[in-house]
PDBQT receptor file of N, H, CA, C and O in Angstrom, charges set to zero:
ATOM      1  N   UNK A   1     132.689  85.221 156.532  1.00  0.00    +0.000 N 
ATOM      2  CA  UNK A   1     131.605  84.537 156.578  1.00  0.00    +0.000 C 
ATOM      3  C   UNK A   1     131.465  84.405 155.088  1.00  0.00    +0.000 C 
ATOM      4  O   UNK A   1     131.426  85.272 154.215  1.00  0.00    +0.000 OA
ATOM      5  N   UNK A   2     131.397  83.039 155.021  1.00  0.00    +0.000 N 
ATOM      6  H   UNK A   2     131.429  82.334 155.730  1.00  0.00    +0.000 HD
ATOM      7  CA  UNK A   2     131.195  82.423 153.056  1.00  0.00    +0.000 C 
ATOM      8  C   UNK A   2     128.972  83.139 154.067  1.00  0.00    +0.000 C 
ATOM      9  O   UNK A   2     128.457  83.075 155.184  1.00  0.00    +0.000 OA
ATOM     10  N   UNK A   3     128.582  83.668 152.696  1.00  0.00    +0.000 N 
ATOM     11  H   UNK A   3     129.001  83.720 151.790  1.00  0.00    +0.000 HD
ATOM     12  CA  UNK A   3     126.898  83.178 152.661  1.00  0.00    +0.000 C 
ATOM     13  C   UNK A   3     126.519  81.956 152.469  1.00  0.00    +0.000 C 
ATOM     14  O   UNK A   3     127.573  81.321 152.505  1.00  0.00    +0.000 OA
ATOM     15  N   UNK A   4     125.229  80.857 152.194  1.00  0.00    +0.000 N 
ATOM     16  H   UNK A   4     124.373  81.373 152.165  1.00  0.00    +0.000 HD
ATOM     17  CA  UNK A   4     124.829  80.633 151.583  1.00  0.00    +0.000 C 
ATOM     18  C   UNK A   4     124.632  79.830 150.134  1.00  0.00    +0.000 C 
ATOM     19  O   UNK A   4     124.522  78.722 149.608  1.00  0.00    +0.000 OA
ATOM     20  N   UNK A   5     124.684  81.557 149.862  1.00  0.00    +0.000 N 
ATOM     21  H   UNK A   5     124.774  82.457 150.289  1.00  0.00    +0.000 HD
ATOM     22  CA  UNK A   5     124.622  81.282 148.211  1.00  0.00    +0.000 C 
ATOM     23  C   UNK A   5     126.411  81.098 147.553  1.00  0.00    +0.000 C 
ATOM     24  O   UNK A   5     126.710  80.246 146.716  1.00  0.00    +0.000 OA
ATOM     25  N   UNK A   6     127.474  82.162 148.200  1.00  0.00    +0.000 N 
ATOM     26  H   UNK A   6     127.231  82.854 148.879  1.00  0.00    +0.000 HD
ATOM     27  CA  UNK A   6     128.933  81.890 148.127  1.00  0.00    +0.000 C 
ATOM     28  C   UNK A   6     128.874  80.526 148.356  1.00  0.00    +0.000 C 
ATOM     29  O   UNK A   6     129.055  80.102 147.214  1.00  0.00    +0.000 OA
ATOM     30  N   UNK A   7     128.685  79.132 149.375  1.00  0.00    +0.000 N 
ATOM     31  H   UNK A   7     128.538  79.477 150.302  1.00  0.00    +0.000 HD
ATOM     32  CA  UNK A   7     129.623  78.247 149.461  1.00  0.00    +0.000 C 
ATOM     33  C   UNK A   7     128.416  76.780 148.345  1.00  0.00    +0.000 C 
ATOM     34  O   UNK A   7     128.623  75.580 148.167  1.00  0.00    +0.000 OA
ATOM     35  N   UNK A   8     127.609  77.414 148.012  1.00  0.00    +0.000 N 
ATOM     36  H   UNK A   8     127.441  78.389 148.157  1.00  0.00    +0.000 HD
ATOM     37  CA  UNK A   8     127.113  76.639 146.657  1.00  0.00    +0.000 C 
ATOM     38  C   UNK A   8     127.153  76.964 145.652  1.00  0.00    +0.000 C 
ATOM     39  O   UNK A   8     126.739  76.208 144.773  1.00  0.00    +0.000 OA
ATOM     40  N   UNK A   9     127.638  78.157 145.354  1.00  0.00    +0.000 N 
ATOM     41  H   UNK A   9     127.974  78.771 146.068  1.00  0.00    +0.000 HD
ATOM     42  CA  UNK A   9     128.283  78.554 144.125  1.00  0.00    +0.000 C 
ATOM     43  C   UNK A   9     129.391  77.767 144.566  1.00  0.00    +0.000 C 
ATOM     44  O   UNK A   9     129.044  76.845 143.828  1.00  0.00    +0.000 OA
ATOM     45  N   UNK A  10     130.107  77.449 144.950  1.00  0.00    +0.000 N 
ATOM     46  H   UNK A  10     130.389  78.197 145.550  1.00  0.00    +0.000 HD
ATOM     47  CA  UNK A  10     131.966  77.316 145.243  1.00  0.00    +0.000 C 
ATOM     48  C   UNK A  10     131.254  75.946 144.792  1.00  0.00    +0.000 C 
ATOM     49  O   UNK A  10     131.353  75.626 143.607  1.00  0.00    +0.000 OA
ATOM     50  N   UNK A  11     130.522  75.102 145.701  1.00  0.00    +0.000 N 
ATOM     51  H   UNK A  11     130.441  75.362 146.663  1.00  0.00    +0.000 HD
ATOM     52  CA  UNK A  11     130.399  73.358 145.168  1.00  0.00    +0.000 C 
ATOM     53  C   UNK A  11     130.152  73.387 143.641  1.00  0.00    +0.000 C 
ATOM     54  O   UNK A  11     131.008  73.023 142.834  1.00  0.00    +0.000 OA
ATOM     55  N   UNK A  12     129.034  73.803 143.328  1.00  0.00    +0.000 N 
ATOM     56  H   UNK A  12     128.339  74.098 143.983  1.00  0.00    +0.000 HD
ATOM     57  CA  UNK A  12     128.682  74.094 141.998  1.00  0.00    +0.000 C 
ATOM     58  C   UNK A  12     129.502  73.943 141.223  1.00  0.00    +0.000 C 
ATOM     59  O   UNK A  12     129.514  72.940 140.509  1.00  0.00    +0.000 OA
ATOM     60  N   UNK A  13     130.542  75.022 141.133  1.00  0.00    +0.000 N 
ATOM     61  H   UNK A  13     130.532  75.837 141.713  1.00  0.00    +0.000 HD
ATOM     62  CA  UNK A  13     131.951  74.757 140.754  1.00  0.00    +0.000 C 
ATOM     63  C   UNK A  13     132.340  74.307 140.710  1.00  0.00    +0.000 C 
ATOM     64  O   UNK A  13     132.957  74.306 139.645  1.00  0.00    +0.000 OA
ATOM     65  N   UNK A  14     132.734  73.003 141.845  1.00  0.00    +0.000 N 
ATOM     66  H   UNK A  14     132.233  73.004 142.710  1.00  0.00    +0.000 HD
ATOM     67  CA  UNK A  14     133.860  72.086 142.001  1.00  0.00    +0.000 C 
ATOM     68  C   UNK A  14     133.116  70.761 141.230  1.00  0.00    +0.000 C 
ATOM     69  O   UNK A  14     133.836  69.975 140.615  1.00  0.00    +0.000 OA
ATOM     70  N   UNK A  15     131.669  70.552 141.287  1.00  0.00    +0.000 N 
ATOM     71  H   UNK A  15     131.084  71.191 141.786  1.00  0.00    +0.000 HD
ATOM     72  CA  UNK A  15     131.211  70.452 140.969  1.00  0.00    +0.000 C 
ATOM     73  C   UNK A  15     131.244  69.483 139.512  1.00  0.00    +0.000 C 
ATOM     74  O   UNK A  15     131.412  68.295 139.236  1.00  0.00    +0.000 OA
ATOM     75  N   UNK A  16     130.903  71.103 138.583  1.00  0.00    +0.000 N 
ATOM     76  H   UNK A  16     130.766  72.068 138.807  1.00  0.00    +0.000 HD
ATOM     77  CA  UNK A  16     131.200  71.406 137.390  1.00  0.00    +0.000 C 
ATOM     78  C   UNK A  16     132.820  70.834 136.450  1.00  0.00    +0.000 C 
ATOM     79  O   UNK A  16     132.876  70.364 135.314  1.00  0.00    +0.000 OA
ATOM     80  N   UNK A  17     133.994  71.102 137.443  1.00  0.00    +0.000 N 
ATOM     81  H   UNK A  17     133.949  71.484 138.366  1.00  0.00    +0.000 HD
ATOM     82  CA  UNK A  17     135.377  70.408 137.228  1.00  0.00    +0.000 C 
ATOM     83  C   UNK A  17     135.357  69.258 137.257  1.00  0.00    +0.000 C 
ATOM     84  O   UNK A  17     136.200  68.698 136.556  1.00  0.00    +0.000 OA
ATOM     85  N   UNK A  18     134.369  68.359 138.095  1.00  0.00    +0.000 N 
ATOM     86  H   UNK A  18     133.684  68.814 138.664  1.00  0.00    +0.000 HD
ATOM     87  CA  UNK A  18     133.951  67.056 138.043  1.00  0.00    +0.000 C 
ATOM     88  C   UNK A  18     133.867  66.598 136.909  1.00  0.00    +0.000 C 
ATOM     89  O   UNK A  18     134.801  66.042 136.332  1.00  0.00    +0.000 OA
ATOM     90  N   UNK A  19     132.499  66.809 136.345  1.00  0.00    +0.000 N 
ATOM     91  H   UNK A  19     131.740  67.261 136.814  1.00  0.00    +0.000 HD
ATOM     92  CA  UNK A  19     131.847  66.458 135.864  1.00  0.00    +0.000 C 
ATOM     93  C   UNK A  19     132.660  66.755 134.288  1.00  0.00    +0.000 C 
ATOM     94  O   UNK A  19     132.557  65.848 133.463  1.00  0.00    +0.000 OA
ATOM     95  N   UNK A  20     133.379  67.893 133.930  1.00  0.00    +0.000 N 
ATOM     96  H   UNK A  20     133.463  68.630 134.600  1.00  0.00    +0.000 HD
ATOM     97  CA  UNK A  20     134.142  68.022 132.360  1.00  0.00    +0.000 C 
ATOM     98  C   UNK A  20     135.103  67.675 132.496  1.00  0.00    +0.000 C 
ATOM     99  O   UNK A  20     135.841  67.935 131.546  1.00  0.00    +0.000 OA
ATOM    100  N   UNK A  21     135.568  67.122 133.331  1.00  0.00    +0.000 N 
ATOM    101  H   UNK A  21     134.968  66.910 134.103  1.00  0.00    +0.000 HD
ATOM    102  CA  UNK A  21     137.037  65.974 133.767  1.00  0.00    +0.000 C 
ATOM    103  C   UNK A  21     136.701  65.030 133.636  1.00  0.00    +0.000 C 
ATOM    104  O   UNK A  21     137.579  64.213 133.359  1.00  0.00    +0.000 OA
ATOM    105  N   UNK A  22     135.164  64.471 133.746  1.00  0.00    +0.000 N 
ATOM    106  H   UNK A  22     134.450  65.134 133.971  1.00  0.00    +0.000 HD
ATOM    107  CA  UNK A  22     135.258  62.802 133.680  1.00  0.00    +0.000 C 
ATOM    108  C   UNK A  22     134.543  62.849 132.217  1.00  0.00    +0.000 C 
ATOM    109  O   UNK A  22     134.691  61.929 131.413  1.00  0.00    +0.000 OA
ATOM    110  N   UNK A  23     133.786  63.954 131.956  1.00  0.00    +0.000 N 
ATOM    111  H   UNK A  23     133.666  64.701 132.610  1.00  0.00    +0.000 HD
ATOM    112  CA  UNK A  23     133.802  64.158 130.330  1.00  0.00    +0.000 C 
ATOM    113  C   UNK A  23     134.602  64.201 129.533  1.00  0.00    +0.000 C 
ATOM    114  O   UNK A  23     134.372  63.947 128.350  1.00  0.00    +0.000 OA
ATOM    115  N   UNK A  24     135.829  64.562 130.029  1.00  0.00    +0.000 N 
ATOM    116  H   UNK A  24     136.017  64.768 130.990  1.00  0.00    +0.000 HD
ATOM    117  CA  UNK A  24     136.875  65.059 128.908  1.00  0.00    +0.000 C 
ATOM    118  C   UNK A  24     137.514  62.961 129.132  1.00  0.00    +0.000 C 
ATOM    119  O   UNK A  24     137.791  62.415 128.064  1.00  0.00    +0.000 OA
ATOM    120  N   UNK A  25     137.604  62.429 129.922  1.00  0.00    +0.000 N 
ATOM    121  H   UNK A  25     137.379  62.872 130.789  1.00  0.00    +0.000 HD
ATOM    122  CA  UNK A  25     138.287  61.242 130.137  1.00  0.00    +0.000 C 
ATOM    123  C   UNK A  25     137.204  60.312 129.521  1.00  0.00    +0.000 C 
ATOM    124  O   UNK A  25     137.617  59.223 129.123  1.00  0.00    +0.000 OA
ATOM    125  N   UNK A  26     136.075  60.539 129.405  1.00  0.00    +0.000 N 
ATOM    126  H   UNK A  26     135.739  61.424 129.729  1.00  0.00    +0.000 HD
ATOM    127  CA  UNK A  26     134.922  59.324 128.848  1.00  0.00    +0.000 C 
ATOM    128  C   UNK A  26     134.795  59.824 127.269  1.00  0.00    +0.000 C 
ATOM    129  O   UNK A  26     134.329  59.003 126.479  1.00  0.00    +0.000 OA
ATOM    130  N   UNK A  27     135.166  61.061 126.798  1.00  0.00    +0.000 N 
ATOM    131  H   UNK A  27     135.544  61.727 127.440  1.00  0.00    +0.000 HD
ATOM    132  CA  UNK A  27     134.849  61.503 126.071  1.00  0.00    +0.000 C 
ATOM    133  C   UNK A  27     133.259  61.799 125.666  1.00  0.00    +0.000 C 
ATOM    134  O   UNK A  27     132.764  61.964 124.550  1.00  0.00    +0.000 OA
ATOM    135  N   UNK A  28     132.710  61.805 126.841  1.00  0.00    +0.000 N 
ATOM    136  H   UNK A  28     133.111  61.671 127.747  1.00  0.00    +0.000 HD
ATOM    137  CA  UNK A  28     131.734  62.710 126.599  1.00  0.00    +0.000 C 
ATOM    138  C   UNK A  28     131.225  63.775 126.338  1.00  0.00    +0.000 C 
ATOM    139  O   UNK A  28     131.067  64.638 127.201  1.00  0.00    +0.000 OA
ATOM    140  N   UNK A  29     130.833  63.939 124.977  1.00  0.00    +0.000 N 
ATOM    141  H   UNK A  29     130.961  63.238 124.276  1.00  0.00    +0.000 HD
ATOM    142  CA  UNK A  29     130.352  66.021 125.248  1.00  0.00    +0.000 C 
ATOM    143  C   UNK A  29     129.626  66.398 125.665  1.00  0.00    +0.000 C 
ATOM    144  O   UNK A  29     129.831  67.608 125.762  1.00  0.00    +0.000 OA
ATOM    145  N   UNK A  30     128.443  66.047 126.188  1.00  0.00    +0.000 N 
ATOM    146  H   UNK A  30     128.277  65.064 126.110  1.00  0.00    +0.000 HD
ATOM    147  CA  UNK A  30     127.289  66.136 127.087  1.00  0.00    +0.000 C 
ATOM    148  C   UNK A  30     127.319  66.335 128.771  1.00  0.00    +0.000 C 
ATOM    149  O   UNK A  30     126.938  67.180 129.581  1.00  0.00    +0.000 OA
ATOM    150  N   UNK A  31     127.930  65.181 128.785  1.00  0.00    +0.000 N 
ATOM    151  H   UNK A  31     128.240  64.495 128.127  1.00  0.00    +0.000 HD
ATOM    152  CA  UNK A  31     128.796  65.587 130.104  1.00  0.00    +0.000 C 
ATOM    153  C   UNK A  31     129.728  66.736 130.118  1.00  0.00    +0.000 C 
ATOM    154  O   UNK A  31     129.675  67.667 130.921  1.00  0.00    +0.000 OA
ATOM    155  N   UNK A  32     130.772  66.560 128.955  1.00  0.00    +0.000 N 
ATOM    156  H   UNK A  32     130.815  65.803 128.303  1.00  0.00    +0.000 HD
ATOM    157  CA  UNK A  32     132.011  67.592 129.732  1.00  0.00    +0.000 C 
ATOM    158  C   UNK A  32     130.936  69.159 129.494  1.00  0.00    +0.000 C 
ATOM    159  O   UNK A  32     131.004  69.923 130.457  1.00  0.00    +0.000 OA
ATOM    160  N   UNK A  33     130.040  69.612 128.361  1.00  0.00    +0.000 N 
ATOM    161  H   UNK A  33     129.984  68.991 127.579  1.00  0.00    +0.000 HD
ATOM    162  CA  UNK A  33     129.475  70.506 128.457  1.00  0.00    +0.000 C 
ATOM    163  C   UNK A  33     128.999  70.983 129.647  1.00  0.00    +0.000 C 
ATOM    164  O   UNK A  33     129.532  71.930 130.227  1.00  0.00    +0.000 OA
ATOM    165  N   UNK A  34     127.350  69.986 130.349  1.00  0.00    +0.000 N 
ATOM    166  H   UNK A  34     126.918  69.217 129.878  1.00  0.00    +0.000 HD
ATOM    167  CA  UNK A  34     127.282  70.728 131.982  1.00  0.00    +0.000 C 
ATOM    168  C   UNK A  34     128.091  70.594 132.319  1.00  0.00    +0.000 C 
ATOM    169  O   UNK A  34     128.218  70.917 133.500  1.00  0.00    +0.000 OA
ATOM    170  N   UNK A  35     128.803  70.258 131.902  1.00  0.00    +0.000 N 
ATOM    171  H   UNK A  35     128.700  69.995 130.943  1.00  0.00    +0.000 HD
ATOM    172  CA  UNK A  35     130.336  70.714 133.321  1.00  0.00    +0.000 C 
ATOM    173  C   UNK A  35     130.896  72.552 133.891  1.00  0.00    +0.000 C 
ATOM    174  O   UNK A  35     131.223  73.236 134.860  1.00  0.00    +0.000 OA
ATOM    175  N   UNK A  36     130.616  72.553 132.084  1.00  0.00    +0.000 N 
ATOM    176  H   UNK A  36     130.350  71.997 131.296  1.00  0.00    +0.000 HD
ATOM    177  CA  UNK A  36     131.112  73.241 131.589  1.00  0.00    +0.000 C 
ATOM    178  C   UNK A  36     130.110  74.160 132.592  1.00  0.00    +0.000 C 
ATOM    179  O   UNK A  36     130.370  74.681 133.677  1.00  0.00    +0.000 OA
ATOM    180  N   UNK A  37     128.695  74.153 131.694  1.00  0.00    +0.000 N 
ATOM    181  H   UNK A  37     128.484  73.731 130.813  1.00  0.00    +0.000 HD
ATOM    182  CA  UNK A  37     127.616  75.293 132.320  1.00  0.00    +0.000 C 
ATOM    183  C   UNK A  37     127.534  75.627 133.960  1.00  0.00    +0.000 C 
ATOM    184  O   UNK A  37     127.446  76.656 134.630  1.00  0.00    +0.000 OA
ATOM    185  N   UNK A  38     127.633  73.811 134.311  1.00  0.00    +0.000 N 
ATOM    186  H   UNK A  38     127.705  72.975 133.767  1.00  0.00    +0.000 HD
ATOM    187  CA  UNK A  38     127.615  74.047 135.762  1.00  0.00    +0.000 C 
ATOM    188  C   UNK A  38     128.902  74.901 137.035  1.00  0.00    +0.000 C 
ATOM    189  O   UNK A  38     128.758  75.104 138.240  1.00  0.00    +0.000 OA
ATOM    190  N   UNK A  39     129.848  75.159 136.301  1.00  0.00    +0.000 N 
ATOM    191  H   UNK A  39     129.964  74.994 135.322  1.00  0.00    +0.000 HD
ATOM    192  CA  UNK A  39     130.609  75.750 136.351  1.00  0.00    +0.000 C 
ATOM    193  C   UNK A  39     130.641  77.873 136.512  1.00  0.00    +0.000 C 
ATOM    194  O   UNK A  39     130.734  78.905 137.177  1.00  0.00    +0.000 OA
ATOM    195  N   UNK A  40     130.421  76.949 134.871  1.00  0.00    +0.000 N 
ATOM    196  H   UNK A  40     130.345  76.111 134.331  1.00  0.00    +0.000 HD
ATOM    197  CA  UNK A  40     129.481  79.433 135.089  1.00  0.00    +0.000 C 
ATOM    198  C   UNK A  40     128.401  79.656 135.579  1.00  0.00    +0.000 C 
ATOM    199  O   UNK A  40     127.852  80.758 135.571  1.00  0.00    +0.000 OA
ATOM    200  N   UNK A  41     127.830  78.340 136.209  1.00  0.00    +0.000 N 
ATOM    201  H   UNK A  41     128.276  77.446 136.215  1.00  0.00    +0.000 HD
ATOM    202  CA  UNK A  41     126.436  79.269 137.234  1.00  0.00    +0.000 C 
ATOM    203  C   UNK A  41     127.078  78.605 138.901  1.00  0.00    +0.000 C 
ATOM    204  O   UNK A  41     126.261  78.636 139.821  1.00  0.00    +0.000 OA
ATOM    205  N   UNK A  42     128.182  78.167 139.137  1.00  0.00    +0.000 N 
ATOM    206  H   UNK A  42     128.845  78.142 138.390  1.00  0.00    +0.000 HD
ATOM    207  CA  UNK A  42     128.650  78.220 140.701  1.00  0.00    +0.000 C 
ATOM    208  C   UNK A  42     129.469  79.929 140.389  1.00  0.00    +0.000 C 
ATOM    209  O   UNK A  42     129.184  80.813 141.196  1.00  0.00    +0.000 OA
ATOM    210  N   UNK A  43     130.321  80.228 139.367  1.00  0.00    +0.000 N 
ATOM    211  H   UNK A  43     130.553  79.510 138.711  1.00  0.00    +0.000 HD
ATOM    212  CA  UNK A  43     130.900  81.568 139.542  1.00  0.00    +0.000 C 
ATOM    213  C   UNK A  43     129.906  82.421 139.456  1.00  0.00    +0.000 C 
ATOM    214  O   UNK A  43     130.011  83.436 140.144  1.00  0.00    +0.000 OA
ATOM    215  N   UNK A  44     128.691  82.257 138.610  1.00  0.00    +0.000 N 
ATOM    216  H   UNK A  44     128.605  81.432 138.051  1.00  0.00    +0.000 HD
ATOM    217  CA  UNK A  44     127.812  84.112 138.907  1.00  0.00    +0.000 C 
ATOM    218  C   UNK A  44     127.483  83.910 140.227  1.00  0.00    +0.000 C 
ATOM    219  O   UNK A  44     127.660  84.815 141.043  1.00  0.00    +0.000 OA
ATOM    220  N   UNK A  45     126.828  82.374 140.683  1.00  0.00    +0.000 N 
ATOM    221  H   UNK A  45     126.685  81.640 140.019  1.00  0.00    +0.000 HD
ATOM    222  CA  UNK A  45     125.701  82.624 142.368  1.00  0.00    +0.000 C 
ATOM    223  C   UNK A  45     127.497  83.105 143.156  1.00  0.00    +0.000 C 
ATOM    224  O   UNK A  45     127.876  84.169 143.643  1.00  0.00    +0.000 OA
ATOM    225  N   UNK A  46     128.078  82.034 143.002  1.00  0.00    +0.000 N 
ATOM    226  H   UNK A  46     127.769  81.169 142.606  1.00  0.00    +0.000 HD
ATOM    227  CA  UNK A  46     128.839  82.699 144.466  1.00  0.00    +0.000 C 
ATOM    228  C   UNK A  46     129.373  84.375 143.975  1.00  0.00    +0.000 C 
ATOM    229  O   UNK A  46     129.541  85.123 144.938  1.00  0.00    +0.000 OA
ATOM    230  N   UNK A  47     129.628  84.962 142.647  1.00  0.00    +0.000 N 
ATOM    231  H   UNK A  47     129.492  84.354 141.865  1.00  0.00    +0.000 HD
ATOM    232  CA  UNK A  47     129.862  85.936 142.327  1.00  0.00    +0.000 C 
ATOM    233  C   UNK A  47     128.535  86.756 143.745  1.00  0.00    +0.000 C 
ATOM    234  O   UNK A  47     129.033  87.194 144.782  1.00  0.00    +0.000 OA
ATOM    235  N   UNK A  48     126.849  86.837 143.527  1.00  0.00    +0.000 N 
ATOM    236  H   UNK A  48     126.445  86.481 142.685  1.00  0.00    +0.000 HD
ATOM    237  CA  UNK A  48     125.893  86.706 143.927  1.00  0.00    +0.000 C 
ATOM    238  C   UNK A  48     125.734  86.983 145.084  1.00  0.00    +0.000 C 
ATOM    239  O   UNK A  48     124.976  87.835 145.548  1.00  0.00    +0.000 OA
ATOM    240  N   UNK A  49     126.879  85.847 145.969  1.00  0.00    +0.000 N 
ATOM    241  H   UNK A  49     127.495  85.155 145.593  1.00  0.00    +0.000 HD
ATOM    242  CA  UNK A  49     126.568  85.817 147.582  1.00  0.00    +0.000 C 
ATOM    243  C   UNK A  49     128.193  86.230 147.498  1.00  0.00    +0.000 C 
ATOM    244  O   UNK A  49     128.819  85.604 148.354  1.00  0.00    +0.000 OA
ATOM    245  N   UNK A  50     128.908  86.979 146.820  1.00  0.00    +0.000 N 
ATOM    246  H   UNK A  50     128.399  87.487 146.126  1.00  0.00    +0.000 HD
ATOM    247  CA  UNK A  50     129.847  87.514 147.925  1.00  0.00    +0.000 C 
ATOM    248  C   UNK A  50     129.459  89.022 147.510  1.00  0.00    +0.000 C 
ATOM    249  O   UNK A  50     130.186  89.827 148.093  1.00  0.00    +0.000 OA
ATOM    250  N   UNK A  51     128.409  89.686 146.570  1.00  0.00    +0.000 N 
ATOM    251  H   UNK A  51     127.818  89.032 146.096  1.00  0.00    +0.000 HD
ATOM    252  CA  UNK A  51     128.069  90.391 146.794  1.00  0.00    +0.000 C 
ATOM    253  C   UNK A  51     127.165  91.162 147.523  1.00  0.00    +0.000 C 
ATOM    254  O   UNK A  51     127.148  92.383 147.673  1.00  0.00    +0.000 OA
ATOM    255  N   UNK A  52     126.399  90.285 147.968  1.00  0.00    +0.000 N 
ATOM    256  H   UNK A  52     126.413  89.292 147.846  1.00  0.00    +0.000 HD
ATOM    257  CA  UNK A  52     124.873  89.920 148.938  1.00  0.00    +0.000 C 
ATOM    258  C   UNK A  52     126.275  90.533 150.449  1.00  0.00    +0.000 C 
ATOM    259  O   UNK A  52     126.128  91.477 151.225  1.00  0.00    +0.000 OA
ATOM    260  N   UNK A  53     127.186  89.797 150.379  1.00  0.00    +0.000 N 
ATOM    261  H   UNK A  53     127.305  89.031 149.748  1.00  0.00    +0.000 HD
ATOM    262  CA  UNK A  53     128.054  89.634 151.861  1.00  0.00    +0.000 C 
ATOM    263  C   UNK A  53     128.749  91.217 151.475  1.00  0.00    +0.000 C 
ATOM    264  O   UNK A  53     127.990  92.004 152.041  1.00  0.00    +0.000 OA
ATOM    265  N   UNK A  54     129.431  91.719 151.037  1.00  0.00    +0.000 N 
ATOM    266  H   UNK A  54     130.048  91.080 150.578  1.00  0.00    +0.000 HD
ATOM    267  CA  UNK A  54     130.140  92.788 150.768  1.00  0.00    +0.000 C 
ATOM    268  C   UNK A  54     128.796  94.413 151.399  1.00  0.00    +0.000 C 
ATOM    269  O   UNK A  54     129.014  95.438 152.045  1.00  0.00    +0.000 OA
ATOM    270  N   UNK A  55     127.355  93.759 150.681  1.00  0.00    +0.000 N 
ATOM    271  H   UNK A  55     127.177  92.926 150.156  1.00  0.00    +0.000 HD
ATOM    272  CA  UNK A  55     126.765  95.213 150.856  1.00  0.00    +0.000 C 
ATOM    273  C   UNK A  55     125.929  94.788 152.525  1.00  0.00    +0.000 C 
ATOM    274  O   UNK A  55     125.401  95.650 153.228  1.00  0.00    +0.000 OA
ATOM    275  N   UNK A  56     125.980  93.455 152.845  1.00  0.00    +0.000 N 
ATOM    276  H   UNK A  56     126.409  92.755 152.274  1.00  0.00    +0.000 HD
ATOM    277  CA  UNK A  56     125.956  93.639 154.057  1.00  0.00    +0.000 C 
ATOM    278  C   UNK A  56     126.627  94.140 155.263  1.00  0.00    +0.000 C 
ATOM    279  O   UNK A  56     125.967  94.596 156.196  1.00  0.00    +0.000 OA
ATOM    280  N   UNK A  57     128.147  94.066 155.291  1.00  0.00    +0.000 N 
ATOM    281  H   UNK A  57     128.684  93.696 154.532  1.00  0.00    +0.000 HD
ATOM    282  CA  UNK A  57     129.403  94.213 155.734  1.00  0.00    +0.000 C 
ATOM    283  C   UNK A  57     128.844  96.040 155.685  1.00  0.00    +0.000 C 
ATOM    284  O   UNK A  57     128.621  96.798 156.628  1.00  0.00    +0.000 OA
ATOM    285  N   UNK A  58     128.759  96.273 154.249  1.00  0.00    +0.000 N 
ATOM    286  H   UNK A  58     128.940  95.657 153.482  1.00  0.00    +0.000 HD
ATOM    287  CA  UNK A  58     128.605  98.019 154.365  1.00  0.00    +0.000 C 
ATOM    288  C   UNK A  58     127.121  98.659 154.988  1.00  0.00    +0.000 C 
ATOM    289  O   UNK A  58     126.759  99.832 155.087  1.00  0.00    +0.000 OA
ATOM    290  N   UNK A  59     126.301  97.148 155.431  1.00  0.00    +0.000 N 
ATOM    291  H   UNK A  59     126.595  96.195 155.351  1.00  0.00    +0.000 HD
ATOM    292  CA  UNK A  59     125.063  98.219 156.332  1.00  0.00    +0.000 C 
ATOM    293  C   UNK A  59     125.393  97.975 157.796  1.00  0.00    +0.000 C 
ATOM    294  O   UNK A  59     124.581  98.512 158.551  1.00  0.00    +0.000 OA
ATOM    295  N   UNK A  60     126.190  97.430 158.283  1.00  0.00    +0.000 N 
ATOM    296  H   UNK A  60     126.849  96.994 157.670  1.00  0.00    +0.000 HD
ATOM    297  CA  UNK A  60     126.672  96.948 159.584  1.00  0.00    +0.000 C 
ATOM    298  C   UNK A  60     128.128  97.828 159.793  1.00  0.00    +0.000 C 
ATOM    299  O   UNK A  60     128.842  97.506 160.743  1.00  0.00    +0.000 OA
ATOM    300  N   UNK A  61     128.385  98.498 159.252  1.00  0.00    +0.000 N 
ATOM    301  H   UNK A  61     127.806  98.759 158.480  1.00  0.00    +0.000 HD
ATOM    302  CA  UNK A  61     129.508  99.633 159.322  1.00  0.00    +0.000 C 
ATOM    303  C   UNK A  61     128.980 100.839 159.512  1.00  0.00    +0.000 C 
ATOM    304  O   UNK A  61     129.409 101.691 160.290  1.00  0.00    +0.000 OA
ATOM    305  N   UNK A  62     127.257 100.993 158.209  1.00  0.00    +0.000 N 
ATOM    306  H   UNK A  62     126.908 100.300 157.578  1.00  0.00    +0.000 HD
ATOM    307  CA  UNK A  62     126.887 102.247 159.021  1.00  0.00    +0.000 C 
ATOM    308  C   UNK A  62     126.176 102.053 159.569  1.00  0.00    +0.000 C 
ATOM    309  O   UNK A  62     125.549 103.106 159.684  1.00  0.00    +0.000 OA
ATOM    310  N   UNK A  63     125.290 100.615 160.612  1.00  0.00    +0.000 N 
ATOM    311  H   UNK A  63     125.799  99.759 160.519  1.00  0.00    +0.000 HD
ATOM    312  CA  UNK A  63     124.831 100.921 161.711  1.00  0.00    +0.000 C 
ATOM    313  C   UNK A  63     125.543 101.251 163.156  1.00  0.00    +0.000 C 
ATOM    314  O   UNK A  63     125.104 101.769 164.183  1.00  0.00    +0.000 OA
ATOM    315  N   UNK A  64     127.478 100.464 162.611  1.00  0.00    +0.000 N 
ATOM    316  H   UNK A  64     127.835 100.043 161.777  1.00  0.00    +0.000 HD
ATOM    317  CA  UNK A  64     127.457 101.356 163.442  1.00  0.00    +0.000 C 
ATOM    318  C   UNK A  64     128.444 102.273 163.818  1.00  0.00    +0.000 C 
ATOM    319  O   UNK A  64     128.864 102.329 164.974  1.00  0.00    +0.000 OA
ATOM    320  N   UNK A  65     128.924 103.147 162.727  1.00  0.00    +0.000 N 
ATOM    321  H   UNK A  65     128.583 103.102 161.788  1.00  0.00    +0.000 HD
ATOM    322  CA  UNK A  65     129.145 104.843 162.482  1.00  0.00    +0.000 C 
ATOM    323  C   UNK A  65     127.598 105.342 163.328  1.00  0.00    +0.000 C 
ATOM    324  O   UNK A  65     127.407 105.199 164.536  1.00  0.00    +0.000 OA
ATOM    325  N   UNK A  66     127.067 105.667 162.796  1.00  0.00    +0.000 N 
ATOM    326  H   UNK A  66     127.223 105.783 161.815  1.00  0.00    +0.000 HD
ATOM    327  CA  UNK A  66     126.190 105.814 162.903  1.00  0.00    +0.000 C 
ATOM    328  C   UNK A  66     125.781 105.734 164.873  1.00  0.00    +0.000 C 
ATOM    329  O   UNK A  66     125.686 106.706 165.622  1.00  0.00    +0.000 OA
ATOM    330  N   UNK A  67     125.685 104.873 165.088  1.00  0.00    +0.000 N 
ATOM    331  H   UNK A  67     125.762 104.083 164.480  1.00  0.00    +0.000 HD
ATOM    332  CA  UNK A  67     125.419 104.457 166.663  1.00  0.00    +0.000 C 
ATOM    333  C   UNK A  67     126.083 104.631 167.879  1.00  0.00    +0.000 C 
ATOM    334  O   UNK A  67     125.764 104.231 168.998  1.00  0.00    +0.000 OA
ATOM    335  N   UNK A  68     127.464 105.558 167.352  1.00  0.00    +0.000 N 
ATOM    336  H   UNK A  68     127.723 105.882 166.443  1.00  0.00    +0.000 HD
ATOM    337  CA  UNK A  68     128.384 105.440 167.591  1.00  0.00    +0.000 C 
ATOM    338  C   UNK A  68     128.344 106.993 168.481  1.00  0.00    +0.000 C 
ATOM    339  O   UNK A  68     129.353 107.401 169.055  1.00  0.00    +0.000 OA
TER     340      UNK A  68
């Protein structure tokens, strides 16, 4: 199950892809660069969320093993 950071990161990546495409079509370098930056920020946030999820799952697994 995805957490909030993963969802927001994915949304930022998609938004960045759309901005980059719009910038390429309209020949707007600033918009294209904003899109590239949004994609990079989205990848970082998504990776952070994925790490948080994996750590949370590991803690749950340890808790289950201790509870046995």
